[in-house]
VOLUMTI-361307 format. One record per atom (N, C-alpha, C): residue in three letters; x, y, z. Coordinates in steps of 0.2 Angstrom, whole numbers, plus 5000, padded with zeros to 4 digits. Layout:
BEGIN
ALAXYZ
...
# end
This chain:
BEGIN
MET500449945000
MET500050004999
MET500550065000
THR500350104997
THR500850174994
THR500550215002
VAL501050275002
VAL501050315008
VAL500250355007
LEU500050365002
LEU499450415001
LEU498950375001
ALA498950305000
ALA498350255000
ALA498150245007
HIS498850235011
HIS498750225018
HIS498550275021
ARG498650355020
ARG498450395023
ARG497550395021
ALA497350385017
ALA496750375015
ALA496250325018
ASP496650275019
ASP496350225022
ASP496350235030
THR496750265032
THR496750305039
THR496350345041
LEU496250385037
LEU495550445036
LEU494950425037
THR494850375032
THR494150345032
THR494050295037
ARG494550265040
ARG494350225046
ARG494250275053
ASP494450335053
ASP494450385058
ASP493850415058
ALA493750415052
ALA492950455050
ALA492450415052
LEU492450355050
LEU491850305053
LEU492050295060
ALA492550305062
ALA492650285071
ALA492150335075
VAL492150395072
VAL491750455076
VAL491150445075
LEU490850415071
LEU490150395070
LEU489850365075
GLN489150375077
GLN488750335081
GLN488150335078
PRO487950285073
PRO487350285068
PRO486850245071
GLY486250245069
GLY485650195070
GLY485550155064
PHE485050115065
PHE484750055059
PHE484150055061
GLU483850025056
GLU483050005057
GLU483149915058
GLY482749895062
GLY482649815062
GLY482949795068
THR482749735071
THR482849695077
THR483649655075
THR483849645069
THR484449605067
THR484949675063
ALA485349655065
ALA486049705059
ALA485949695055
PRO485749745050
PRO485849735044
PRO486449715040
ALA486549695033
ALA487249685031
ALA487549745030
TRP487249805028
TRP487749875027
TRP488049885033
LEU487749885041
LEU487949895046
LEU488549865048
LEU488649805048
LEU488949745048
LEU489649755042
ARG489549765037
ARG490049795032
ARG490449855035
GLN490149905038
GLN490349975040
GLN490749955046
VAL490449925051
VAL490849885056
VAL491449855055
GLY491549825049
GLY492049795047
GLY492649825045
GLU492349885042
GLU492849935038
GLU493050005043
GLY492750005050
GLY493050035054
GLY492550085059
LEU491850075058
LEU491350095062
LEU491450085068
THR491550105074
THR491750075081
THR491250095086
ALA490550125083
ALA490150135088
ALA489450115084
VAL488750105087
VAL488250085085
VAL487650115090
GLY487050155087
GLY486750175093
GLY485850145092
LEU485750115097
LEU485150075097
LEU484550115100
PHE483950105097
PHE483350145099
PHE482650095100
GLY482250115102
GLY481650065102
GLY481550035097
ARG481550045092
ARG481350005086
ARG481749945085
ASN482349945088
ASN482949885088
ASN482749845093
ILE482349855097
ILE482249815104
ILE481549785104
ALA481449705104
ALA480949665106
ALA480949625112
SER481649615115
SER481649575120
SER482349575122
PRO482549545129
PRO483249555130
PRO483649495126
GLU483249445125
GLU483549405122
GLU483849415115
GLN483249435112
GLN483349465104
GLN483949525104
LEU484049565109
LEU484549615111
LEU485149595111
ALA485149535115
ALA485849515116
ALA486049465111
ALA485549445105
ALA485849405101
ALA486049465095
LEU485849535095
LEU485949585091
LEU486649605092
THR486749615099
THR487349645101
THR488049585100
ALA487749525100
ALA488349475099
ALA488549465090
GLN487849485087
GLN488049495078
GLN488549555078
LEU488349615081
LEU488949665080
LEU489549645083
ARG489649605089
ARG490349595090
ARG490849535088
ALA490349495083
ALA490649455079
ALA491049485073
GLU490949565071
GLU491349595066
GLU491949625070
ARG491749655075
ARG492249695080
ARG491949705088
GLU492549665091
GLU492449635098
GLU492349695102
GLU492649755101
GLU492749825106
GLU492249865102
VAL491649835099
VAL491149885096
VAL490849915102
LEU490749995102
LEU490250025106
LEU489450015104
VAL489149995110
VAL488349985108
VAL488050035113
ALA487750105110
ALA487450125114
ALA486750125115
ILE486450165119
ILE485650165121
ILE485550235124
ASP484950255123
ASP484650315125
ASP484250275133
GLU484450265137
GLU484150225142
GLU484150255149
GLU483550315149
GLU483750345156
GLU483350305161
GLY482950275160
GLY482350235166
GLY481850285165
GLY481450275170
GLY480850325169
GLY480450345164
ASP480250395160
ASP480050415154
ASP480350395149
VAL480950395148
VAL481350385143
VAL481650315145
THR481450275141
THR481550195140
THR481650175134
ARG482150135132
ARG482150095126
ARG482050015126
LEU482450005132
LEU482349925135
LEU481749905134
GLU481249945138
GLU480449925138
GLU480049965135
VAL480249995129
VAL479850045127
VAL479050025126
ARG479049965125
ARG478349935124
ARG477849925132
GLY478149915136
GLY477849915142
GLY477849955148
GLY478449995148
GLY478550055152
GLY479150015156
SER479550065160
SER480150055162
SER480050025169
SER480549975171
SER480649945179
SER481049995183
PHE481050065181
PHE481550095185
PHE481150175184
PRO481150195191
PRO480950265191
PRO481450305187
GLY481350365184
GLY481650415181
GLY482050465189
ASN482350515184
ASN482850555189
ASN482450595194
LEU481850625193
LEU481450655197
LEU481350625203
ALA481250565201
ALA480850525207
ALA481450505213
LEU482150495208
LEU482650485213
LEU482850535217
GLY482950605212
GLY482950665217
GLY482550675223
ALA481850665221
ALA481350665227
ALA481450625233
VAL481550575232
VAL481950525238
VAL482650555241
ASP483050575237
ASP483650605239
ASP484150545243
ASP484050495242
ASP484450445245
ASP485050425238
THR485750445240
THR486150445234
THR486250365234
GLY486250345239
GLY486450265239
GLY485950225235
LEU485250245235
LEU484750215231
LEU484850235224
THR484950315222
THR485150315215
THR485550275214
ARG486350265216
ARG486750225214
ARG486550145213
GLU486250125217
GLU485950055217
GLU485450035210
VAL485050095210
VAL484550095203
VAL484950095197
ALA485550145197
ALA485950135191
ALA486250075189
ARG486550055195
ARG486949995195
ARG486449925193
GLU485949935194
GLU485349875191
GLU485249885186
LEU485049955183
LEU485049965177
LEU485649955171
GLY486149965174
GLY486849945170
GLY486949865170
ARG486649835175
ARG486849765174
ARG486349735169
ARG485749755169
ARG485349735163
ARG485649745157
LEU485749815155
LEU486249825149
LEU486649785148
ALA487149785152
ALA487749735151
ALA487549675148
GLU487149655152
GLU486749565151
GLU486549565144
CYS486549625140
CYS486249625133
CYS486549635128
GLY487249655131
GLY487849665128
GLY487949745126
VAL487549785130
VAL487549865129
VAL488149885133
ASN488449935130
ASN489149955135
ASN489050025136
LEU488650075132
LEU488750155133
LEU488150175133
ASN487950205139
ASN487250225140
ASN487250305140
TRP486750335135
TRP486750405135
TRP486250435140
ALA486550425147
ALA486350445152
ALA486950445158
PRO486650495163
PRO486150525164
PRO486150605164
SER485550635163
SER485450685163
SER485650735168
ALA486050775169
ALA486450815174
ALA486050895174
ASP485550895169
ASP485350975170
ASP484950995175
VAL485051055178
VAL484651065184
VAL483951115180
ASN483351075182
ASN482851095179
ASN482651165183
SER482951215181
SER482751285183
SER482251305180
ASN481951295175
ASN481451335172
ASN480751265172
PRO480251285177
PRO479751235177
PRO479351215169
ASP479451255165
ASP479051255158
ASP479451225153
ASN480151205155
ASN480451175151
ASN480051105148
PRO480051105140
PRO479651055136
PRO479950995136
VAL480650985138
VAL481050935135
VAL481450895141
ILE481650935146
ILE481750905152
ILE481450885157
GLY481150925162
GLY480750905166
GLY480750845171
VAL480450795171
VAL480650735175
VAL481250695174
ARG481650715169
ARG482250695167
ARG482750705170
SER482750755175
SER483250805179
SER482950775186
PHE483650775189
PHE483450755196
PHE483150805200
GLY483050865197
GLY482850905201
GLY482950995199
ALA482751035202
ALA482951115203
ALA483451145206
ASP483751085210
ASP484251115216
ASP484951075213
THR485251145211
THR485951115209
THR486351065213
HIS486351075219
HIS486751025223
HIS486450955225
LEU485750955224
LEU485550895224
LEU485650855216
ALA485650895211
ALA485650865204
ALA486450835206
ALA486850875208
ALA487450865207
ALA487650795211
ARG487450785217
ARG487650735220
ARG487350665217
HIS486750675215
HIS486350605211
HIS486550605205
THR486850645201
THR487350635194
THR487850595196
ALA488350615201
ALA488850575203
ALA488750495205
ALA488150495209
ALA487950435211
ALA487750395204
TYR487350415201
TYR487150385195
TYR487750365190
VAL488250405190
VAL488850385185
VAL489150325189
GLU489250325195
GLU489650285198
GLU489350215198
GLY488550215200
GLY488250145199
GLY488250125192
LEU488150155187
LEU488050115179
LEU488850105178
GLN489250145179
GLN489950115179
GLN490150055182
ALA489950045187
ALA490149995193
ALA489949925190
ALA489349935184
ALA489049865181
ALA489449865174
GLY489949895172
GLY490249895166
GLY490049935161
VAL489549975162
VAL489450025157
VAL489450095157
ALA489750125151
ALA489950195151
ALA489450225152
ALA489450285157
ALA488950325159
ALA489050385154
CYS488650425149
CYS488750485146
CYS488250545149
THR488550575154
THR488250635156
THR487850685151
LYS487450715152
LYS487150755149
LYS486650825151
HIS486450855148
HIS486650905141
HIS487250955142
PHE487750955140
PHE488251005142
PHE488151065137
PRO488251135140
PRO488351125148
PRO487751135152
GLY487051115150
GLY486551125155
GLY485951155151
HIS485251085150
HIS484951115146
HIS484251125150
GLY484351145157
GLY483651145162
GLY483351215160
ASP483751265158
ASP483351325158
ASP483251355153
THR482751295147
THR482551315140
THR481951315141
SER481651345137
SER480951355134
SER480751305128
VAL481251295125
VAL481251275118
VAL481551205118
ASP481151165114
ASP481351095113
ASP481951095107
SER482551065108
SER482951075104
SER482951025098
HIS482450975099
HIS482250925093
HIS481850975087
HIS481651025090
HIS481251055086
HIS481651135083
ALA481851155087
ALA482351225085
ALA482851235090
LEU483251295089
LEU483951305094
LEU483651355100
PRO483851315106
PRO483651345112
PRO484251395114
ARG483951445117
ARG484351495119
ARG484351505128
ILE484951515130
ILE484951525138
ILE485251585140
ASP484751635142
ASP485151715143
ASP485251715148
VAL485851685152
VAL486051705160
VAL486751725159
ASP486951755164
ASP487651765166
ASP488051705166
LEU488751725167
LEU489351675168
LEU489251645174
ASP489051705178
ASP489151665187
ASP488551615188
THR487951655185
THR487451595186
THR487551535182
LEU487851535177
LEU488051465173
LEU488551425177
THR488951465180
THR489451435184
THR489251395191
ALA488651445194
ALA488551405200
ALA487951365200
ARG487651355194
ARG487151325193
ARG487051255188
GLU487351275182
GLU487251235177
GLU487851185176
LEU488551215178
LEU489051175178
LEU489251125184
VAL488851145191
VAL489051095195
VAL488851035195
PRO488451005192
PRO488350935191
PRO488850905187
PHE489050945181
PHE489450915177
PHE490150905180
ARG490350965185
ARG491050945188
ARG490850875191
ALA490350875196
ALA490350825200
ALA490250745196
ALA490150755190
ALA490250695186
ALA490850675184
ILE491050735183
ILE491950715179
ILE492250705186
GLU492150715191
GLU492450705197
GLU492350615200
ALA491750605197
ALA491450535198
ALA491750495193
GLY492150525187
GLY492350485182
GLY491950465176
THR491550515175
THR491050475168
THR491450465162
LYS491350415159
LYS491750405153
LYS491550445147
ALA490850475146
ALA490850515141
ALA490250575144
VAL490250625139
VAL489750695141
VAL489550705134
MET488850715136
MET488450735129
MET488350815127
SER488550835122
SER488350905121
SER487750915120
ALA487450995122
ALA486851005120
ALA486851055115
HIS486251055109
HIS486251095105
HIS485651155107
ILE486251195111
ILE485951265114
ILE486351325113
LEU486151375112
LEU486451445112
LEU486451475118
VAL487251475121
VAL487151505128
VAL487851585126
PRO487451635126
PRO487751685123
PRO488351715127
ALA488351695134
ALA488851705139
ALA489451675139
LEU489251605135
LEU489851575133
LEU490051575127
ASP489651565122
ASP489851595114
ASP489051615112
PRO489351685108
PRO488651705106
PRO488451695100
THR488851655097
THR488751635089
THR488551575086
ARG488851525091
ARG488751445089
ARG488551405097
PRO488051355094
PRO487651325100
PRO488251275102
ALA488051255109
ALA488651215111
ALA489051175108
THR488751135105
THR488851075101
THR489351085096
LEU489451155094
LEU489751165088
LEU490351215091
SER490351225096
SER490751275099
SER491451255102
PRO491951295099
PRO492651265102
PRO492651305110
ARG492351355110
ARG492451385116
ARG492151355121
ILE491551315121
ILE491151285125
ILE491551215127
LEU491751165120
LEU491851105122
LEU492651095122
THR493051145119
THR493551145121
THR494051185127
GLY493851255126
GLY493951295131
GLY493551285138
LEU492951275139
LEU492651255145
LEU492851195147
LEU492451135143
LEU492451065147
LEU493151035147
ARG493551045141
ARG494151025142
ARG494751045145
GLU494851125144
GLU495151145147
GLU495151195154
GLU494651215156
GLU494351235162
GLU494151185167
LEU493751145165
LEU493551085169
LEU493951015170
GLY494351025166
GLY494850975164
GLY494750905162
TYR494150895159
TYR493850825156
TYR494350795151
GLU494250735152
GLU494850695145
GLU494450655143
GLY493950635145
GLY493550585143
GLY493350595134
LEU492750555132
LEU492350565126
LEU491850615125
ILE491850655121
ILE491350715120
ILE490850685115
VAL490150665116
VAL489850655111
VAL489150695109
THR489050715103
THR488550765102
THR487950735103
ASP487450775104
ASP486650755105
ASP486650735096
GLY485850715095
GLY485850685089
GLY485850745084
MET486250725080
MET486450795074
MET485750805069
GLU485250755069
GLU484750755066
GLU484250805068
MET484350805075
MET483950865079
MET483950945074
ASN483350965074
ASN483251035071
ASN483751075072
ALA483751085079
ALA484251145081
ALA484951135077
ILE485151085074
ILE485851065071
ILE485551075063
ALA485151025062
ALA485050995055
ALA484551055051
GLY484151095055
GLY483751145052
GLY484151215052
THR484851225054
THR485151275053
THR485751275051
TYR486151215052
TYR486851195048
TYR486951135043
GLY486451095044
GLY486351035040
GLY486850995044
ILE486750915042
ILE487050875047
ILE487750855045
GLU487950875038
GLU488550865036
GLU489150925039
ARG488850985038
ARG489351045040
ARG489251035048
GLY488751015050
GLY488651015057
GLY489050965062
SER489150915057
SER489550855060
SER490350875060
VAL490550915055
VAL491150935054
VAL491450985058
LEU490951035059
LEU491051095065
LEU491151065072
ALA490751015073
ALA490750985081
ALA491450955080
ILE491550905077
ILE492350875077
ILE492850945077
ALA492750975074
ALA493351035074
ALA493151075081
ALA492751075084
ALA492651105091
ALA492751085096
GLY492851005095
GLY493050965101
GLY492750905103
ALA492250895098
ALA491650845100
ALA492250775097
ASP492050715100
ASP492450665097
ASP491950595094
ALA491350615094
ALA490950575093
ALA490250595090
ILE489950575084
ILE489350605082
ILE488750565082
CYS488250585086
CYS487650535087
CYS487350555081
VAL487150515078
VAL486550515072
VAL486250445072
GLY485550445070
GLY485150385070
GLY484550385072
GLY484450435076
GLY483650425079
GLY483050435073
GLY483350475067
GLY482850485063
GLY483050465058
LEU483850465057
LEU484150435050
LEU484650375052
ALA484350325047
ALA484550265049
ALA484750215043
ASP485250245039
ASP485250195034
ASP486150215032
GLU486350175027
GLU486950175026
GLU487250245021
ALA486750275018
ALA486850325014
ALA486950385018
THR486650395025
THR486950445030
THR487550425032
VAL487750375033
VAL488550355036
VAL488950375032
LEU488850345026
LEU489350375019
LEU489450435019
ARG488950475018
ARG488850545019
ARG489350575023
LEU489150565030
LEU489550595035
LEU490250575036
ARG490350515033
ARG491050495034
ARG491450535028
ASP491050545021
ASP491450575016
ASP491350645018
ALA490950665022
ALA491050755023
ALA491650755029
LEU491750715032
LEU492350725037
LEU493050725033
VAL492950675029
VAL493650645024
VAL493850715020
ALA493350745018
ALA493450805013
ALA493650855015
ALA493250865022
ALA493350945027
ALA494250915028
VAL494450865030
VAL495250865030
VAL495550885025
ARG495350845020
ARG495750885014
ARG495750935011
GLU495150975014
GLU495151045011
GLU495451095017
GLY495651055022
GLY495951105026
GLY495551135032
SER494851115032
SER494351155037
SER494351105044
LEU494651065044
LEU494651005049
LEU495350975049
PRO495651005055
PRO496350965055
PRO496350895055
GLU496950855052
GLU496850795052
GLU496950765059
GLU497250805064
GLU497650775069
GLU496950775074
ARG496450835072
ARG495950835077
ARG495450775077
LEU495450755069
LEU495050695069
LEU495450635071
ALA495950625070
ALA496550565074
ALA496350565081
GLU496250615083
GLU496150635090
GLU495650605094
ALA495050625089
ALA494350605092
ALA494350525090
ALA494550515085
ALA494550425083
ALA494850385090
ALA495350415092
ALA495750395097
ALA495450375104
ARG494950435105
ARG494550435111
ARG494050395111
VAL493750375103
VAL493150325103
VAL493550255105
ARG494050235102
ARG494450175104
ARG494550165110
VAL494850215114
VAL495050195121
VAL494550185124
LEU493850205123
LEU493250195127
LEU492950135125
ALA493050115119
ALA492850055116
ALA493249995120
GLU493950005120
GLU494349955126
GLU494249955132
TRP494050015134
TRP493750015142
TRP493249965143
THR492649965138
THR492149935138
THR492249865137
ARG492649845133
ARG492849775132
ARG493149735139
ARG493549775143
ARG494049755148
ARG493449745153
ALA493049795153
ALA492549805160
ALA492049745159
ALA491949715151
ALA491549665151
ALA491849595153
GLY492449605154
GLY492849545155
GLY492749485161
PRO492849445161
PRO492749395168
PRO493049415174
GLY492649435179
GLY492949445185
GLY492949535185
ALA492749565179
ALA492749635180
ALA492149675184
ARG491549635183
ARG491049655186
ARG490849615193
PRO490549645198
PRO490249605203
PRO489849545202
GLU489949485206
GLU489549445203
GLU488849445207
GLY488349405204
GLY487649415208
GLY487049445203
SER486449425205
SER485849425200
SER485649515201
GLY485949535206
GLY485749605206
GLY485249625210
ALA484849685210
ALA484249705214
ALA483549715210
PRO483349665208
PRO482649655203
PRO482349705205
GLY482149705213
GLY481349745214
GLY481649815215
ILE482249835213
ILE482549905216
ILE482049965213
GLY481949945207
GLY481549995204
GLY480750025207
LEU480349975209
LEU479849985211
LEU479950015219
GLU480349975223
GLU480550015230
GLU480650095229
ALA481150115224
ALA481250185223
ALA480550225222
ALA480250185217
ALA479550225215
ALA479150235221
ARG479050185224
ARG478750195229
ARG478850245235
ARG479550245236
ARG479750305242
ARG479750355238
ALA479650365232
ALA479650435228
ALA479050465228
VAL478350415230
VAL477750455230
VAL477650505236
THR477250565235
THR477050595240
THR476150595239
VAL475850605245
VAL475250605246
VAL474950665249
SER474450705247
SER474050735249
SER473350725251
GLY473050755256
GLY472350735257
GLY472250685261
THR471650685264
THR471550635269
THR471050575267
ALA470750585260
ALA470350525258
ALA470550455259
ALA470050415262
ALA470350345262
ALA470250305254
PRO470750255255
PRO470950215248
PRO470250205246
LEU470250185238
LEU469550165236
LEU469550095237
ALA468750085238
ALA468550005239
ALA468349975233
THR468150015228
THR467749985222
THR468050015217
ALA467949985209
ALA468349985204
ALA468150075202
PRO468650115200
PRO468350175197
PRO468450175189
TYR468450245189
TYR468550255182
TYR469350295181
VAL469650265177
VAL470250315177
VAL470250355170
ALA470450435171
ALA470350455166
ALA471050495164
THR471350485159
THR472250495159
THR472050565154
LEU472250615155
LEU472150685152
LEU472850685149
ALA473050665143
ALA473550645139
ALA473850715135
PRO474450745136
PRO474750785132
PRO475150735125
VAL475250785122
VAL475750755116
VAL476550735119
ALA476750685119
ALA477350675121
ALA477850715118
ASN478550725121
ASN479050755117
ASN479450705114
ILE479750715110
ILE480250665105
ILE480550625108
ALA481050645113
ALA481450615118
ALA480950545121
VAL480350555125
VAL480050515126
VAL479750465122
GLY479550495117
GLY479050465112
GLY478350445114
ASP477950425109
ASP477250425110
ASP477050335111
GLU477650295109
GLU477450225110
GLU477450195117
THR477750215121
THR477850185129
THR477250225131
PRO476850155134
PRO476250185138
PRO476450205145
TRP475950255148
TRP476150265154
TRP475350275157
GLY475450285163
GLY474750295167
GLY474650255173
VAL474050245176
VAL473950195181
VAL473250155181
ALA473050165174
ALA472350125174
ALA472650045173
ALA473050015169
ALA473149955169
ALA473349935176
GLU473849965179
GLU474149935187
GLU473649945192
LEU473049995191
LEU472549975196
LEU472149935194
ALA471949915187
ALA471549865185
ALA471649815188
ALA472349785190
ALA472549735192
ALA472449725200
LEU472249785203
LEU472349785210
LEU471449785212
LEU471149825207
LEU470349835208
LEU470149805201
PRO469849745200
PRO469549715193
PRO469049765192
GLY468849765185
GLY468249805185
GLY468449895184
THR468949905184
THR469149975184
THR469249995177
GLY468850055175
GLY468650075168
GLY469150135168
SER469250135161
SER469850185158
SER469550225152
GLY469950285151
GLY469950325144
GLY470350375143
VAL470650395138
VAL471250425138
VAL471050485133
TYR471150545135
TYR470850605134
TYR471350655131
PRO471350675124
PRO471950715122
PRO471950795124
GLU472150845121
GLU472050905121
GLU471250925118
GLY470950955123
GLY470250985118
GLY469650945123
ALA469950905126
ALA469450865130
ALA469250905137
THR468750875141
THR468250925144
THR468250885151
ALA467950915156
ALA467750875162
ALA467050845161
GLY466650875156
GLY466050855154
GLY466150775150
ASP466650775146
ASP466850715143
ASP467050645147
VAL467250675153
VAL467650625158
VAL466950605162
LEU466550645165
LEU466050645169
LEU465450595166
ALA465550605159
ALA465050555155
ALA465050495154
ALA465750485154
ALA466050415153
ALA466150385160
ALA466350415165
ALA466350405171
ALA465650365175
GLY464950405173
GLY464550385176
GLY464450375185
ASP464350345189
ASP464250345194
ASP464850315198
ARG465450295195
ARG465950285197
ARG466350335201
GLY466850315204
GLY467450365207
GLY467850385201
VAL468150435202
VAL468550465196
VAL469250475198
VAL469750435195
VAL470450455196
VAL470650495189
ALA470950545190
ALA471050585185
ALA471850585185
VAL472350565179
VAL472850565179
VAL473150625173
VAL473650655176
VAL473950705171
VAL474750705172
ARG474850735167
ARG475750745167
ARG475850815165
ASP476250845171
ASP476450915169
ASP475750975168
ALA475350965172
ALA474751005172
ALA474851065170
HIS475451095174
HIS475551175174
HIS475751205168
ARG475851155163
ARG476151175155
ARG475551175151
HIS475051145153
HIS474451135148
HIS473951155150
PRO473751225148
PRO473051265151
PRO472351215150
TRP472451185143
TRP471751135143
TRP471651095149
MET472251055150
MET472251005155
MET472251035162
ALA472351075165
ALA472351115170
ALA471551145171
LYS471251165165
LYS470651185166
LYS470051135166
ALA470251065163
ALA469851015163
ALA469850985170
LEU470350985172
LEU470550955179
LEU470251005185
ASP470251065184
ASP469851115189
ASP469151095189
ALA468951095183
ALA468151085183
ALA467851005184
LEU468350965184
LEU468150895185
LEU468250895193
VAL468650925195
VAL468750915204
VAL468150955206
GLU468051015202
GLU467451055206
GLU466751015206
ALA466650975200
ALA466050935199
ALA466050875203
ARG466750845204
ARG466650785209
ARG467250795215
PRO467050835220
PRO467650835226
PRO468050765227
ASP467750705226
ASP468050645229
ASP468550625223
THR468650665218
THR469150645213
THR469850645216
VAL470150595213
VAL470850575216
VAL471350595208
VAL471750635211
VAL472250665205
VAL472850635206
VAL473150605201
VAL473850585200
VAL474150615196
GLU474850665198
GLU475050695194
GLU475750655193
MET475950645187
MET476450605183
MET477050625181
GLY476950695180
GLY477450745179
GLY477850785184
LEU477950845183
LEU478250895187
LEU477750935192
PRO477550895197
PRO477050925202
PRO477251005204
ARG476851055201
ARG476951115202
ARG476451155205
ALA475651135203
ALA474951155205
ALA474851145213
GLU474551185215
GLU474151165223
GLU473851085222
PRO473851065226
PRO473750995227
PRO472951005226
ARG472550965222
ARG471950975221
ARG471550885223
GLY471050885224
GLY470550835224
GLY470450805230
ALA470250755231
ALA470150715238
ALA470750675240
LEU471150665236
LEU471750625236
LEU472350665231
TYR472750685231
TYR473350715225
TYR473950665228
ILE474150635222
ILE474650585222
ILE475250605217
ALA475750635219
ALA476350645215
ALA476850595215
THR476850555208
THR477350505207
THR477950515205
HIS478250595203
HIS478750625200
HIS479050575193
GLY478650555189
GLY478750525184
GLY478350475182
ALA478250445175
ALA477650415173
ALA477950335170
SER478450305173
SER478750255172
SER478150215175
ARG478150135173
ARG477750075174
ARG477650075181
VAL478350075185
VAL478250065191
VAL478150135196
CYS478250185193
CYS477850245196
CYS477150235196
GLY476750205191
GLY476050195190
GLY475950155195
ARG476250105196
ARG476150045200
ARG476150065207
ALA476650115209
ALA476650145216
ALA475950185217
ALA475850225212
ALA475150265212
ALA474650225214
ALA474550165211
ALA474050125210
ALA473950075217
GLU474450075220
GLU474450035228
GLU474150095232
VAL474250165231
VAL474050215236
VAL473350215237
ILE473150215230
ILE472350225227
ILE472050165231
ALA472250095231
ALA472050035232
ALA472050035238
GLY472550055241
GLY472650045250
GLY473149965250
VAL473349945246
VAL473649885247
VAL474349885250
ALA474549825253
ALA475249825256
ALA475749865252
GLY476349885254
GLY476849895251
GLY476649955247
ALA476150015249
ALA476150065247
ALA476450115252
# end
């Protein structure tokens, strides 16, 4: 091989190494296996790729037959954002519930058990936890994905989560740097902007990331947000000042920097994914997450070729691409060693820890007695944000029906009224289930009218509890995972374990 040919091959392999693409289906397509063989070092999994633990283990084994040290990444936060249990709801509460309990030992154990289940299926990089301080209660995309609005609470639980996940041999990817909590726009749709001064950012947003770095997080994910106090022109994902100047140099972080999904409109709609990917690597990112909405070989080849062309044109230094690829390979090697015999503590884990945590997170206001007869459950359902997805079931209806046979239920989208619910409920007691009622005027209006008409209504808030407690019984679960629904149902039915 000539020197030029060798250099071209190295460039191509490095460009492939920094990509984290997705794909369609529950088995690895031929094109993906081919690209893994040619240098692709990471693959991202989504709900569409997972049918069962056994199927997932077979899928990851397929990938490792091509490259033993391949990174298999997933967006598994537990709680509202689950990929492992996308069709049934998570066995773990999310961050807000863990923050509400405020027991870092519990958070560490929940993360360790979640990591154990991921590792058993061959997943070794988790795009979690969210270290965002949810300082804006109207935030449309973070909310219950945050440990809370208290900076230091978020910091200690972020660190505990990182420690627990990595104790199971799964690399943590702390997100969304430098902090997505004070936004009012979802970066899946547009470019959010945080207009606070540097002192506020340092004292609030950056504290949990410092804690994650001290805890040894193997990866950090950048946010597609504009923070003028740090960089008035470029979003964090594309900003040398933020990724290199702040994260690398000021905070001293040496691990992998991963971008949030480049197909999100904050980047794709303003820079395009090819140019955005080049700018991200040039700014200091090491890995390009893409595949939530783009999941084919053509996308991989487009991005590979864009990176190679940028090096050849001089807009991306060759050593920067090589450095990024090297960090990906270092993490891949860490995960390979972490998965080796004796690398992780033996044992079956703590399978009931998720329900235990969800039960501890529930708060209850009111003095009404538990229901003795089957009620009617009305779920006032907002449109789910893209990170959560519409396909994951939530609520208390199914869990309550298992405890009180004969329970009826209905789902009410935007525009529904209290009259709609009362007509369906008849003379049965009503359980009204809401999610972030404070952010949805139609929902708050329907709920107020329902409680006024039926003061014995039980209200279950499965999002961020912001409004004054209402109803005969007001239950806040701090999340909408399956176990949060189970914990609320136990309170409503008054069964043991509530």
